[in-house]
C-alpha angles and dihedrals in degrees: 000000000000122000095250090050090051091053091051092049091053091045089059088060091061087081089070091066122193122332114172114210140088104237097090098042091047091055092046093050091048088056087054092051093257102283091181093068116096092017113124108226139199101200115204120197137160141102101272135011096033095123096048093044092048089049093052092049094047091051090051091050090048090049089052090061099258125133099240130191120204124200112184130157157242104036113231108181106006127025090222095058092086091073119055138156116203090345097308119116120233112270121253091245094052091043093052092045092052093046090054094046097045096041091050089055093044101102090136101079094252118176126238092262091052092049092048091048090053089048091054094051092047091049094048091051092047091050093049097241116190091206139356132214106215121193113206119230113234100316143031119213096042097026115124090238091062092084089089115120104192107053109170094177134016106203115197118197121194111309121214142143116312138120091025093166089065108024107036144279097262132054089241091057090047091048090052090056093046091049089062090089092065107108132189113276097014126116117244115217115189137188117224105292140187108273093249091051093048089051091055093048094047092048092051092048091051091047094057098033097251122149117240132213130168136193110270106218092191089069094053112100148146093043112178113183118204135167090236101036142352126217129194145151125240124187106316094342113097129183096029112169134202132176096212118097133237139042090269089062089056088056091048089051091051090052088052091049091053090049091049092051090048087054091048095242117168121255091244091058091047093053095044093047093051094048096046098049113114124179132187126218098021108108087318124169112229100168137028103197101070102010106248124183132182127203137175097224101152106147139042100272092045092048090053089051090050091050090053091051092051092049091046101046106023106043095141103029130095113240128219115193131207107192133187123170140183112236094230092064129090091268099170094053091051090049095047092049096051122017098073087069093058128096087207139346131221115196125205138176118252122236091250097093095184095055106024125118108225118249089244094051092047092049089051090054093046092050091070088067105024121025095197098082133128129190111223129201097225143014090241092056092047091052091048093050092047091051091050091053093044091052088068095060125033091203093065124112124198116214124187117192147133108093129029088217095076100040093093091056089048092052092045091051091052093046091050095057093103094151093071122088112234093220104050101061100250100323113146121243 
């Protein structure tokens, strides 16, 4: 099977939607001779920060000399990026081969996420991984990744309101679902949580005999936020450095540090792992003239983090937004937390036709909080219009956010603007 054919085969599985539960994935993995068994796992769950935290931990494990697999979704720029070993994405040939094998065995109605999860476990076994960092999908207890049997650490990032249709209507109900990944004998490492969330996690840990540690914010100090790098001290570790932006990434890094210490990793590996972590699509700069950033802020906690970044890094600049949202997200909260900071807003539809909110509907919702909003027919047109506006003021920043699903199209549209000189701030030739 060729790579493009493999992508098409997986795309066909999108029609099956989301079906929480373990019955299908367990049958599929059995048909694959249970590659998940015997694999030591760091299981990362939460509402926001899972991807960054998982990345930090995997880089630390790699720096310690282990062969580490990383499974993290959704893909943003390349479908293969969800499966990596020691930082390298799965090859196109291996990807296509796994898609063919797993899909041929999938007579159980498994969804795309379940198939991709099975692919990751099979790949990690084939590559002889010592350990794997597995990011849960949206849940915990009934998430397809929760078939793992040797969890050495359950890492819980901040838990908030998201996926209410599947996880519950209160943060306590959601936390109960997330806590389902806590297994007997593992160590639970938690980010700072709401009191009611912390109570759920501690109770679950006590129930199964798992130890529990949490980030101690009182020992975080000397935070210096920069657009190129951030430095901070945590506990007895001073001069820690990360290349991801925002205070929330410092918190994610502290969670990773606690996980690394629970796994008895050396300080040298902790420092190297933090400094070498690179992540796409999270407050990432994709253009210098004008400054253009992309971010996957798609729910209330992420939108608050994005707001903090804007107010930290762009205190004097004018901001142009390009927004695209899925209709099953907390759209109003994201809008309320962000659009008052914008000079103007362009709205677009995301590529996910089944779940997208139309550009017109999104503009109508934004207009309640910012009157300067325009619905645009395509991402490419929105990028073009934003560049034209930014060319009139060198202190303008363009920020595209809302859904991870449209960030690739945003980046491609920016990269394809070959008819703009790089040294004249957007002026046409």
